[in-house]
C-alpha positions in Angstrom: 0.0 0.0 0.0 1.3 3.2 -1.3 2.3 6.0 0.9 -0.9 8.1 -0.1 -3.0 5.6 1.6 -1.0 6.0 5.1 -3.9 8.7 6.5 -6.5 7.1 5.4 -5.1 3.7 7.2 -4.1 5.6 10.5 -8.0 7.1 10.1 -9.7 3.4 9.2 -7.9 2.1 12.5 -9.3 4.9 14.7 -12.8 4.4 13.0 -12.5 0.4 13.6 -11.2 0.9 17.2 -14.1 3.5 18.2 -16.6 0.4 16.9 -16.2 -1.0 20.2 -15.8 -4.8 18.8 -18.5 -4.8 16.5 -17.7 -6.9 13.8 -20.5 -6.2 11.6 -18.9 -2.2 11.9 -15.9 -3.5 11.3 -16.6 -5.1 8.2 -18.4 -2.6 6.8 -15.6 -0.2 7.5 -13.3 -2.0 5.6 -15.6 -3.2 2.7 -16.1 0.8 2.4 -12.3 1.3 3.0 -11.8 -1.6 -0.3 -14.7 -0.5 -2.4 -12.5 3.5 -2.4 -9.3 1.9 -3.2 -11.1 0.2 -6.2 -12.6 3.0 -7.7 -8.8 5.1 -7.3 -7.3 2.2 -8.9 -9.8 1.9 -11.6 -9.4 5.9 -12.6 -7.7 6.6 -15.7 -4.2 8.2 -15.1 -4.0 12.0 -15.4 -4.9 12.8 -18.9 -3.0 15.0 -21.2 -4.3 18.6 -21.1 -4.6 18.8 -25.0 -6.3 16.8 -27.6 -3.5 16.0 -30.0 -1.6 15.4 -27.0 -4.0 12.7 -25.7 -3.9 11.3 -29.0 -0.5 10.8 -29.2 -0.8 9.3 -26.1 -3.4 6.7 -27.3 -1.4 6.4 -30.4 2.0 5.4 -28.6 0.1 3.0 -25.9 0.8 4.8 -23.4 -3.0 5.4 -22.4 -5.6 2.6 -23.4 -7.7 3.4 -26.5 -11.2 3.2 -24.8 -13.3 3.8 -27.9 -16.9 3.3 -27.3 -19.8 4.0 -29.1 -22.4 3.0 -27.1 -24.6 1.0 -29.4 -26.1 5.1 -29.9 -26.5 4.7 -33.8 -29.7 2.5 -35.7 -27.0 1.1 -37.3 -23.1 -0.2 -38.1 -21.6 2.9 -38.7 -20.7 2.6 -42.3 -17.2 4.9 -42.0 -15.4 6.8 -39.0 -17.4 9.8 -39.5 -20.3 7.9 -38.1 -18.3 5.9 -35.5 -16.6 8.8 -34.0 -20.4 10.4 -33.9 -21.8 7.2 -31.9 -18.8 7.5 -29.5 -19.4 11.3 -29.0 -22.8 10.7 -28.6 -22.2 8.3 -25.9 -19.9 11.2 -24.1 -23.2 13.5 -24.5 -25.2 11.5 -22.7 -22.2 10.7 -19.9 -22.3 14.7 -19.6 -26.0 14.8 -19.4 -27.2 12.1 -17.3 -24.2 10.9 -15.7 -22.9 14.7 -14.5 -19.4 13.2 -16.1 -17.6 16.4 -16.4 -18.2 17.0 -12.5 -18.1 13.3 -11.4 -15.1 12.4 -13.9 -13.9 14.9 -16.2 -10.1 13.4 -16.5 -12.0 9.7 -17.4 -14.2 11.3 -19.7 -11.4 13.5 -21.3 -9.7 10.0 -22.4 -13.0 8.6 -23.5 -13.4 11.3 -25.3 -10.1 11.7 -27.0 -10.6 8.0 -27.9 -13.6 9.0 -30.0 -10.9 10.9 -32.0 -8.9 8.1 -32.9 -11.5 7.9 -36.0 -11.9 10.6 -38.4 -9.0 12.1 -36.7 -8.2 15.2 -38.5 -11.6 16.7 -38.6 -12.6 15.5 -35.1 -9.7 16.9 -33.4 -10.4 20.0 -35.6 -14.3 19.6 -34.4 -13.6 18.5 -30.3 -10.3 20.4 -29.3 -12.5 23.6 -27.9 -14.7 21.0 -25.8 -11.8 18.8 -24.6 -10.0 22.2 -23.4 -13.2 22.9 -21.2 -13.1 19.4 -20.0 -9.1 20.1 -19.2 -10.4 23.3 -17.2 -13.3 21.7 -15.5 -10.9 19.1 -14.6 -7.6 21.7 -13.5 -10.5 23.9 -11.6 -9.9 26.6 -13.3 -13.3 26.6 -14.4 -16.1 25.3 -13.0 -17.6 21.8 -14.4 -21.5 22.4 -13.6 -20.8 25.9 -15.4 -19.1 24.7 -18.6 -20.8 21.1 -18.8 -23.4 22.4 -20.8 -21.2 23.9 -23.2 -19.0 21.4 -23.5 -22.4 19.2 -24.5 -22.8 22.2 -27.2 -19.8 21.7 -28.8 -19.8 17.8 -29.1 -23.5 18.3 -30.4 -22.0 20.5 -33.3 -19.4 17.8 -34.1 -22.1 15.0 -34.1 -24.5 17.0 -36.6 -21.7 17.7 -38.8 -21.5 13.7 -39.2 -24.8 12.2 -38.6 -28.5 13.1 -38.8 -30.9 12.4 -35.7 -32.9 9.9 -38.1 -29.7 7.8 -37.8 -29.4 8.1 -33.8 -31.3 5.7 -31.5 -34.1 7.4 -29.0 -31.9 7.4 -26.3 -29.7 10.1 -27.6 -31.3 11.6 -30.9 -32.6 14.1 -29.0 -29.8 15.7 -28.3 -29.6 16.4 -31.9 -32.3 19.0 -31.6 -30.8 21.2 -28.7 -28.4 23.7 -27.9 -27.8 24.3 -31.7 -26.7 28.3 -31.5 -24.2 29.2 -29.2 -22.4 26.9 -27.0 -22.4 29.9 -24.4 -26.1 30.0 -24.0 -27.0 26.0 -23.8 -28.1 25.3 -20.1 -28.3 21.5 -18.7 -32.2 22.3 -18.4 -32.5 22.8 -22.2 -30.0 19.6 -22.3 -32.4 17.7 -20.1 -35.4 18.9 -21.4 -37.9 17.2 -23.5 -37.6 19.6 -26.5 -35.4 22.9 -27.1 -36.2 25.5 -24.8 
């Protein structure tokens, strides 16, 4: 166990001593500690602050290529543009329904970069702004809650260059009708609403 966990281990020992011998409480504390360690070990290493740098790290094998389209399209992608669109749609869903920017910005950076391993040149041009905002959210130079809808809006613009709403499953097609104007005016309420506000 690395030195980073020493304060946590000391707190765990103190908490266990305070349980008064209750085996149930001790087991719950140990389970909680184990889950915490698993969560920390399952997260991605710090992503590169730039999309081009992150793509280079994926290409070199330093990071796994987490490309995943979430099966958001109605049919198998016919080319790399559609594949990238499906992947980006999955990340839009994570931003809106899972609070991805607030909860796991670094992992989202790795995953968004993986989307751009397809249709790389155009994807990089279309997604760099969103990636830069993700880096700001991760580094706390921008408030994650404030930039999350802007990031989603920028990704929506990138997706609409690659597929139409008719090509997208209902679970994600509604995003392509939202926040089509300036990204700065997009809100999470607009993204979560039934129709464009």
